[in-house]
C-alpha positions as CSV (number, residue, x, y, z in Angstrom):
1,M,165.3,323.9,4.8
2,T,168.3,325.9,3.0
3,T,168.5,324.8,-0.6
4,L,171.7,324.3,-2.9
5,K,170.8,327.4,-4.7
6,E,170.9,329.7,-1.7
7,I,174.3,328.5,-0.9
8,T,175.6,328.7,-4.6
9,S,174.7,332.3,-4.8
10,L,176.8,333.2,-1.7
11,L,179.7,331.4,-3.2
12,E,179.5,333.2,-6.6
13,A,183.1,335.1,-5.5
14,F,184.8,332.0,-4.7
15,P,187.0,330.3,-7.2
16,A,185.7,327.4,-8.9
17,T,187.9,325.0,-7.4
18,D,186.9,326.3,-3.9
19,R,183.4,326.2,-4.7
20,A,183.5,322.5,-5.2
21,I,185.3,321.9,-2.2
22,V,182.7,323.8,-0.1
23,L,180.2,321.9,-1.7
24,S,182.0,318.6,-1.1
25,Q,182.3,319.8,2.5
26,A,178.4,320.1,3.0
27,K,178.0,316.7,1.3
28,L,180.4,315.1,3.9
29,Y,178.7,316.9,6.8
30,D,175.3,315.1,6.1
31,E,177.4,311.7,6.0
32,L,178.8,312.1,9.2
33,L,175.7,313.7,10.9
34,A,174.1,310.3,9.6
35,K,176.6,308.3,12.1
36,L,176.0,310.5,15.1
37,P,173.8,309.2,17.9
38,R,171.0,311.7,19.0
39,A,171.6,312.8,22.4
40,I,167.6,312.7,23.1
41,E,167.9,308.8,22.6
42,F,170.4,308.8,25.8
43,S,168.8,311.1,28.1
44,D,166.9,308.4,30.1
45,K,170.1,306.3,30.3
46,S,172.7,308.9,30.8
47,K,174.5,308.9,34.2
48,T,173.8,311.7,36.3
49,I,176.9,313.4,38.0
50,N,177.2,315.9,40.9
51,A,180.6,317.1,40.0
52,G,182.5,317.0,36.7
53,I,182.5,318.7,33.2
54,L,179.8,319.4,30.9
55,A,181.0,319.9,27.5
56,L,179.7,321.2,24.2
57,N,181.2,321.5,20.8
58,G,179.9,322.0,17.2
59,A,180.7,322.8,13.9
60,S,181.5,326.4,13.3
61,G,178.1,328.1,12.9
62,A,176.3,325.5,14.6
63,G,175.0,328.1,16.8
64,Q,177.0,327.3,20.4
65,S,176.7,330.5,22.0
66,Y,173.2,331.1,20.8
67,V,171.8,327.7,22.0
68,M,174.1,328.0,25.4
69,K,172.3,331.5,26.5
70,R,168.9,329.5,26.1
71,V,170.7,326.7,28.3
72,E,171.6,329.6,30.9
73,N,167.9,330.9,30.8
74,L,166.5,327.2,31.5
75,L,168.8,326.9,34.4
76,Q,168.2,330.3,36.0
77,E,164.4,329.5,35.8
78,R,165.1,326.6,38.0
79,E,167.6,328.6,40.1
80,L,170.5,326.5,38.7
81,T,174.0,327.8,37.8
82,L,176.9,326.0,35.9
83,P,180.0,328.2,36.2
84,R,182.0,328.2,33.1
85,I,185.9,327.2,32.4
86,Y,187.1,330.1,30.7
87,L,190.0,328.9,28.6
88,L,193.4,331.2,28.1
89,G,193.9,332.1,24.5
90,T,196.3,333.5,22.9
91,R,195.1,334.8,19.6
92,E,194.4,338.7,19.2
93,P,190.7,339.6,20.3
94,R,188.4,340.3,17.5
95,P,186.5,343.6,17.4
96,G,183.9,343.6,20.4
97,E,185.4,340.6,22.3
98,G,186.9,341.3,25.7
99,H,187.7,339.7,28.9
100,K,186.2,336.3,29.2
101,D,184.4,336.9,25.8
102,P,184.9,334.2,25.0
103,Y,188.6,333.9,26.2
104,I,190.9,335.1,29.0
105,F,193.1,336.6,26.1
106,V,196.7,336.6,27.3
107,K,200.3,337.0,25.7
108,E,202.9,334.3,26.3
109,E,205.9,335.0,28.8
110,L,208.9,333.0,29.7
111,D,207.0,331.6,32.4
112,G,203.6,331.5,31.3
113,F,201.2,334.1,30.5
114,Q,200.1,337.5,31.1
115,D,196.3,338.5,30.7
116,I,196.2,341.4,28.5
117,H,193.2,343.3,29.8
118,N,194.4,342.9,33.3
119,P,198.1,343.2,33.0
120,D,198.7,342.6,36.5
121,V,197.5,339.0,36.3
122,H,200.1,336.6,35.4
123,Y,199.3,332.9,35.0
124,H,202.7,330.6,35.5
125,N,203.3,327.4,34.0
126,E,202.4,325.5,37.2
127,D,198.7,327.1,37.1
128,I,198.0,325.4,33.9
129,Y,196.6,321.9,33.7
130,Y,196.5,321.4,29.6
131,R,197.8,323.3,27.0
132,Y,196.9,322.8,23.3
133,Q,196.2,324.3,19.8
134,S,192.7,324.4,19.1
135,R,193.2,325.8,15.6
136,P,196.3,326.7,13.6
137,G,197.7,329.8,15.4
138,A,195.3,329.5,18.3
139,D,196.9,328.4,21.5
140,N,194.4,327.5,24.4
141,A,195.2,326.5,27.9
142,I,192.8,325.2,30.8
143,L,193.6,326.5,34.3
144,L,194.4,324.1,36.9
145,A,192.3,326.0,39.5
146,D,189.3,325.3,37.2
147,I,189.9,321.6,37.1
148,H,190.0,321.2,40.6
149,A,186.8,323.2,41.1
150,A,185.0,320.7,38.4
151,Q,186.5,317.8,41.1
152,K,183.9,319.1,43.5
153,N,181.1,320.9,41.4
154,L,179.3,320.8,37.8
155,V,181.3,323.0,35.3
156,Y,180.6,323.8,31.7
157,L,183.5,324.0,29.0
158,E,183.5,324.7,25.4
159,T,186.2,323.4,23.6
160,V,187.4,321.3,20.5
161,I,186.6,317.4,20.4
162,P,190.4,316.4,20.5
163,T,190.9,318.3,23.6
164,L,187.7,316.8,24.9
165,L,188.6,313.2,24.1
166,H,192.1,313.8,25.5
167,I,191.2,314.9,28.9
168,K,188.6,312.2,29.1
169,E,191.0,309.5,28.7
170,N,194.4,310.5,29.8
171,E,195.7,311.4,33.3
172,I,197.2,315.3,32.9
173,S,198.9,317.1,35.9
174,G,198.2,314.5,38.4
175,I,194.4,314.8,37.3
176,P,193.2,311.1,36.7
177,P,191.1,310.8,33.2
178,W,187.8,312.4,33.5
179,K,186.0,309.1,32.0
180,D,182.1,309.2,32.8
181,K,182.5,312.5,34.8
182,L,182.8,314.3,31.6
183,K,179.8,314.4,29.4
184,V,180.1,315.8,25.7
185,I,177.6,316.8,23.6
186,Y,178.0,317.8,19.9
187,L,175.9,320.5,18.4
188,A,175.1,320.3,14.7
189,A,172.9,322.2,12.0
190,P,170.3,319.9,10.9
191,S,172.0,319.6,7.3
192,G,175.3,320.4,5.3
193,S,173.3,322.6,3.3
194,E,172.2,324.7,6.3
195,W,175.6,324.5,8.2
196,V,177.5,325.9,5.1
197,F,174.7,328.7,4.7
198,R,174.9,329.8,8.3
199,L,178.7,330.0,8.1
200,L,178.7,332.1,4.8
201,N,176.1,334.2,5.8
202,R,177.8,335.5,9.1
203,E,179.5,338.3,7.1
204,P,178.2,338.2,3.5
205,D,179.8,341.5,2.8
206,R,183.1,339.7,3.3
207,L,182.7,336.7,1.1
208,D,184.6,338.6,-1.9
209,E,188.0,339.0,0.1
210,E,190.5,336.3,-0.5
211,G,191.7,336.2,2.6
212,F,188.2,335.6,4.1
213,Q,187.5,332.8,1.7
214,A,190.6,331.2,3.1
215,T,189.1,331.5,6.4
216,I,185.8,330.1,5.8
217,L,187.7,327.2,4.0
218,G,189.7,326.6,7.3
219,R,186.6,326.7,9.5
220,L,184.9,324.3,7.4
221,S,188.1,321.7,7.2
222,S,188.5,321.9,10.9
223,S,184.9,321.3,11.7
224,I,184.8,318.2,9.6
225,S,187.6,317.1,11.4
226,D,186.0,317.5,14.7
227,M,182.7,316.1,13.6
228,R,184.7,312.8,12.1
229,L,186.2,312.2,15.5
230,A,182.8,312.9,17.3
231,A,181.2,310.2,14.7
232,E,184.1,307.8,15.6
233,N,183.6,308.2,19.3
234,N,179.6,308.1,19.4
235,I,179.4,311.6,20.9
236,P,175.6,312.2,21.3
237,C,174.5,315.0,19.0
238,V,171.7,317.7,19.3
239,L,170.4,319.3,16.1
240,N,169.7,323.0,16.1
241,H,167.1,323.9,13.6
242,Y,166.5,327.5,12.5
243,G,164.0,328.9,15.1
244,R,164.1,326.0,17.4
245,A,167.0,327.0,19.8
246,E,164.9,326.7,22.7
247,Q,164.2,323.0,21.8
248,A,168.1,322.3,21.1
249,A,168.9,323.8,24.9
250,R,166.2,321.5,26.4
251,E,167.8,318.2,24.9
252,I,171.1,319.6,26.2
253,V,169.9,320.4,29.8
254,M,168.1,316.7,29.7
255,F,171.2,314.9,28.7
256,W,173.3,316.6,31.1
257,G,170.9,315.6,33.8
258,L,170.4,319.0,35.0
């Protein structure tokens, strides 16, 4: 289990006021985590669906990509596939990112978007199911074609809690609210200290950069906002303990009814 001392050493370059903010966020994380129901308690009661959206969200640094790779391996062993909805994303790709990794990166046009990796591909406004801002300066959009596919088969969607709650309860672009055909899981580190440690330890060589410190604070704040919504709406949680991603993947698969 990560200790407060390990976090404090990573925060040495942060101003004192920011260090205090980070530590308070870790404490708030623990308070919210205690309010989240555990997905494993719902596995036997969760209604199996044959078409719809299986969704995952979690605090930044919770290990969503790592755990989902284990989910994919489990499904391959059972000869099952779970197509992913790839969101359109307007932010600039980071080093090493590419097409559908993790987004379809686009630039905005007058009547829609242009795929920056495939310039001949355009997405017009009528092709969009729902457009939203997942983070400040980062617009995302879900394609209507992917939503039509979800009406016939199971698909996977990874995005922020406010969007998942919105499409669950509201008619959008003529598509009825998803209600029980949207099954959301919140992935979490087992403690606030572990959560902060993972996030800080991603790029420890950059922790003395003022801009990167601001990025860390932003990720902490937005994650807490999503986590609060998850707790308020009783979204089932799976804990991703260090070295036990396989267990987290199995719990996700059980809850989704796969």
